[in-house]
C-alpha positions as CSV (number, residue, x, y, z in Angstrom):
1,M,0.0,0.0,0.0
2,S,1.3,3.4,-0.9
3,I,-0.3,6.4,0.7
4,K,0.5,9.9,-0.4
5,I,1.5,11.8,2.7
6,D,2.2,15.3,1.4
7,N,-1.3,16.7,2.0
8,L,-2.1,14.9,5.2
9,R,-3.0,17.2,8.1
10,I,-0.4,15.6,10.3
11,T,2.3,16.2,7.6
12,K,1.3,19.8,7.3
13,L,1.2,20.3,11.1
14,R,4.6,18.7,11.4
15,E,6.1,21.1,8.8
16,Y,4.5,24.0,10.6
17,L,5.9,22.9,14.0
18,M,9.4,22.3,12.5
19,N,9.4,25.9,11.2
20,L,8.2,27.1,14.6
21,I,11.0,25.3,16.4
22,E,13.5,26.7,13.9
23,E,12.1,30.2,14.6
24,M,12.8,29.5,18.3
25,K,16.5,28.8,17.2
26,L,16.6,25.5,19.0
27,D,18.9,22.5,18.5
28,V,16.5,19.8,17.3
29,E,17.6,16.4,16.3
30,Q,14.3,15.2,14.9
31,L,10.6,15.8,14.8
32,N,9.1,12.3,14.4
33,V,5.5,11.1,14.1
34,N,4.4,8.5,16.7
35,F,8.0,7.9,17.8
36,L,10.1,9.6,20.5
37,S,13.7,8.6,20.4
38,N,15.7,8.0,23.6
39,E,18.1,10.7,22.6
40,I,17.8,14.3,23.8
41,N,16.4,17.1,21.6
42,N,14.0,14.8,19.9
43,Y,10.3,15.5,19.4
44,S,7.3,13.5,18.3
45,L,3.9,14.5,17.0
46,D,1.3,11.9,18.0
47,K,-2.4,12.0,17.1
48,I,-4.8,11.5,20.0
49,G,-8.1,9.8,19.4
50,V,-11.0,12.2,19.9
51,I,-14.5,12.6,18.5
52,P,-13.6,14.5,15.4
53,Q,-16.8,16.5,14.8
54,D,-16.6,19.6,17.0
55,E,-19.8,21.5,15.9
56,E,-22.3,21.6,13.1
57,W,-23.8,24.9,12.0
58,I,-27.3,25.5,10.8
59,T,-25.9,26.2,7.3
60,G,-24.7,22.6,7.2
61,T,-21.0,23.5,7.7
62,I,-19.3,21.0,10.0
63,I,-16.2,22.0,12.1
64,Y,-13.8,19.2,12.9
65,K,-10.9,18.9,15.2
66,D,-7.7,16.9,15.5
67,V,-5.8,16.8,18.8
68,Y,-2.1,15.9,19.0
69,N,0.5,15.3,21.7
70,F,3.6,17.2,21.0
71,T,6.3,15.4,23.0
72,S,10.0,16.0,23.6
73,R,12.8,14.3,25.3
74,M,15.2,16.7,27.0
75,N,18.1,16.8,29.4
76,Y,17.0,16.3,33.0
77,S,18.8,16.6,36.3
78,A,18.7,18.1,39.7
79,D,20.0,21.4,38.1
80,T,17.2,24.0,38.5
81,I,18.4,26.0,35.4
82,T,18.1,22.9,33.1
83,N,14.6,22.2,34.4
84,L,13.5,25.8,34.1
85,E,14.8,25.8,30.5
86,N,12.7,22.7,29.7
87,I,9.5,24.1,31.0
88,G,10.4,27.5,29.6
89,F,10.5,26.0,26.1
90,Y,6.9,25.0,26.4
91,E,5.9,28.4,27.9
92,I,7.5,30.1,24.9
93,F,6.1,27.5,22.5
94,E,2.5,28.0,23.8
95,K,2.8,31.7,23.5
96,L,4.1,31.5,19.9
97,I,1.2,29.2,18.9
98,K,-1.3,31.7,20.4
99,Q,0.4,34.6,18.6
100,K,0.5,32.8,15.3
101,N,-3.2,31.8,15.7
102,D,-4.2,35.4,16.5
103,A,-2.3,36.6,13.4
104,N,-4.0,33.9,11.3
105,D,-0.5,32.4,10.6
106,L,-1.8,28.8,10.5
107,P,-0.5,25.5,9.2
108,D,-1.1,25.0,5.4
109,I,-4.1,22.7,6.0
110,E,-7.1,23.1,3.7
111,G,-10.0,24.5,5.6
112,I,-8.1,25.2,8.8
113,E,-9.8,27.6,11.2
114,S,-7.4,27.6,14.2
115,I,-4.5,26.1,16.2
116,Q,-4.2,26.2,19.9
117,C,-2.5,24.6,22.9
118,L,-5.0,22.9,25.1
119,N,-2.8,22.9,28.2
120,A,0.6,24.0,29.5
121,G,3.6,21.8,28.8
122,T,4.2,19.3,31.5
123,M,6.7,16.6,32.4
124,R,5.3,13.2,31.8
125,M,8.1,10.9,32.9
126,A,11.8,11.2,33.9
127,N,14.8,9.0,34.4
128,T,18.3,9.8,35.6
129,N,19.4,12.0,32.6
130,T,16.3,12.7,30.4
131,A,12.7,13.6,30.8
132,E,9.6,13.5,28.5
133,F,7.6,16.7,28.3
134,S,4.4,17.2,26.3
135,I,1.7,19.7,25.4
136,Q,-1.6,19.0,23.6
137,I,-2.3,20.9,20.3
138,Q,-5.7,21.1,18.7
139,I,-6.5,22.2,15.2
140,T,-10.0,23.0,14.0
141,Y,-10.9,22.8,10.3
142,R,-13.7,22.7,7.9
143,E,-13.8,19.6,5.7
144,V,-13.6,21.0,2.1
């Protein structure tokens, strides 16, 4: 089976997020889909199963949503500065997403209405040297 991935919503969102991370001038090894490496400075975009239909208008227009976990593996230690930087990344990331949404600078997804972070970035799991952090991102779109 051969699926064309160029116009998939997740592909377009991944490209958008890669550009956002580059704009933040961060050292990023990879931005994967459904895979978070054990190496630091790796990111993954994972789709979360939700009811896709968000609302239906009287005109017949249906608004849909996709929700994704945006996850990273970062350095982790007892060093306060390192841990502040980790959470600081997500604070800045969330602010940039909001600014871009407000400016209508959205992913190149047909029918897209908005992008937003549903929560603040949080640590999910840690071991001796690394920790996983994540934030949930939602896009809303009209099916065209």
